[in-house]
C-alpha positions as CSV (number, residue, x, y, z in Angstrom):
1,M,69.3,81.0,192.8
2,L,72.4,79.6,191.3
3,R,76.0,80.6,192.1
4,I,77.8,81.2,188.9
5,V,81.5,82.1,188.4
6,V,82.1,83.9,185.1
7,A,85.8,83.9,184.2
8,K,88.2,85.1,181.5
9,P,91.0,82.5,181.4
10,G,94.3,83.1,179.7
11,L,95.6,86.2,178.0
12,D,92.3,87.5,176.5
13,G,92.2,91.2,176.9
14,H,88.6,91.8,175.9
15,D,85.9,91.2,178.5
16,R,82.9,93.1,177.4
17,G,81.0,89.9,176.4
18,A,81.8,88.2,179.8
19,K,80.6,91.3,181.6
20,V,77.4,91.4,179.6
21,V,76.7,87.7,180.3
22,A,77.5,88.2,184.0
23,R,75.1,91.0,184.2
24,A,72.3,89.1,182.4
25,L,72.8,86.1,184.7
26,R,72.6,88.4,187.7
27,D,69.5,90.1,186.4
28,A,68.0,86.6,186.0
29,G,68.3,86.3,189.8
30,H,71.6,84.4,190.1
31,E,74.5,85.2,192.3
32,V,77.4,85.9,189.9
33,V,81.1,86.2,190.7
34,Y,83.1,87.8,187.9
35,T,86.8,86.9,188.2
36,G,88.2,89.6,185.9
37,L,90.8,89.2,183.2
38,H,93.9,87.0,182.9
39,Q,92.8,84.2,185.3
40,T,94.6,80.9,185.3
41,P,92.6,77.7,185.4
42,E,93.8,77.1,188.9
43,Q,92.5,80.5,190.0
44,I,89.2,79.9,188.4
45,V,88.7,76.5,190.0
46,E,89.8,77.9,193.4
47,T,87.3,80.7,193.1
48,A,84.5,78.3,192.2
49,L,85.3,76.1,195.2
50,Q,85.6,79.1,197.6
51,E,82.3,80.5,196.3
52,D,80.5,77.2,196.4
53,A,79.6,77.7,192.7
54,D,77.1,75.6,190.8
55,L,78.4,76.6,187.4
56,I,81.5,78.1,185.8
57,G,81.1,80.1,182.7
58,L,84.2,80.7,180.6
59,S,84.7,83.3,177.9
60,V,87.6,82.4,175.6
61,L,88.5,84.5,172.6
62,S,92.2,83.6,172.2
63,G,91.8,80.3,170.4
64,A,93.1,78.4,173.4
65,H,89.7,77.0,174.3
66,M,90.6,73.3,174.0
67,T,93.5,73.7,176.4
68,L,91.7,76.0,178.9
69,F,88.5,74.1,179.1
70,R,90.4,70.7,179.4
71,R,92.5,72.1,182.2
72,I,89.4,73.4,184.1
73,I,87.7,70.0,183.8
74,E,90.9,68.2,185.0
75,L,91.3,70.5,188.0
76,L,87.6,70.0,189.0
77,E,88.1,66.2,188.8
78,E,91.3,66.5,190.9
79,R,89.4,68.5,193.5
80,D,86.5,66.0,193.4
81,A,84.2,68.9,192.2
82,R,82.8,67.6,188.9
83,D,79.4,68.5,190.2
84,I,80.2,72.1,189.2
85,V,78.9,72.5,185.6
86,V,81.2,74.1,183.1
87,F,79.9,76.0,180.1
88,G,81.2,78.8,178.0
89,G,81.6,80.6,174.8
90,G,83.6,83.0,172.6
91,I,85.4,82.4,169.4
92,V,85.0,78.6,169.3
93,P,84.9,76.9,165.9
94,E,81.8,74.7,165.3
95,E,84.1,71.7,164.8
96,D,85.5,72.1,168.4
97,V,82.1,72.1,170.1
98,A,81.6,68.3,170.1
99,P,85.1,67.5,171.4
100,L,84.6,70.1,174.2
101,Q,81.3,68.4,175.1
102,E,83.1,65.0,175.1
103,L,85.5,66.5,177.7
104,G,82.6,67.4,179.9
105,V,81.7,70.9,178.9
106,A,77.9,71.2,179.2
107,K,77.3,73.9,176.6
108,I,79.3,76.1,174.2
109,F,77.8,79.4,173.0
110,T,79.3,80.4,169.7
111,P,79.5,84.0,168.4
112,G,76.1,85.6,167.9
113,A,74.5,83.9,171.0
114,T,72.3,86.3,172.8
115,T,72.0,86.8,176.6
116,G,68.5,85.5,176.4
117,E,69.8,82.2,174.9
118,I,72.3,81.9,177.7
119,T,70.0,82.8,180.6
120,G,67.3,80.6,179.0
121,W,69.7,77.6,178.8
122,V,70.6,78.1,182.5
123,S,67.0,78.3,183.5
124,E,65.9,75.3,181.3
125,H,68.7,73.0,182.4
126,F,68.8,74.0,186.1
127,A,65.0,74.5,186.6
128,E,64.9,73.2,190.1
129,E,67.5,75.7,191.2
130,T,65.9,78.5,189.3
131,Q,62.3,77.8,190.3
132,E,62.4,80.6,192.9
133,T,63.7,83.0,190.3
134,Q,60.9,82.1,187.8
135,Q,58.3,82.6,190.5
136,T,59.5,86.2,191.0
137,G,59.0,86.9,187.3
138,R,62.6,87.9,186.7
139,T,63.9,86.3,183.6
140,G,66.9,88.3,182.8
141,G,68.6,88.4,179.4
142,D,67.2,89.6,176.1
143,D,68.4,89.6,172.6
144,T,71.5,91.6,173.4
145,P,74.5,89.9,171.8
146,A,76.8,88.5,174.4
């Protein structure tokens, strides 16, 4: 089981997608902490450290994804916590995906990604940690849009 912090940084006021993803990850057998709306990067990193998170999933719809993801990565580096994997999604133009990955973001899910794709990516890339979940037969996620 992984510990995953799902967060809504910045001024985004719409969190349905983040809640759907958080629920799908939980249903896949992971421990999920949802931070709620209007979190600062500092609050998100602090939550991840306090919760001993393995991953941070960010949902950004405001267009501030470059700034917000960069700041999260910087704060993790400052706190010697780059072992925490950062991924996310939202309204992110395709041309910004590669620069985000160069910053250290593991994966960006663009509009239209399903919860099955997201939980599948987590399971595939963190198989050792999710082996127990797979043995129980709980896969979580489906074709529900995130």
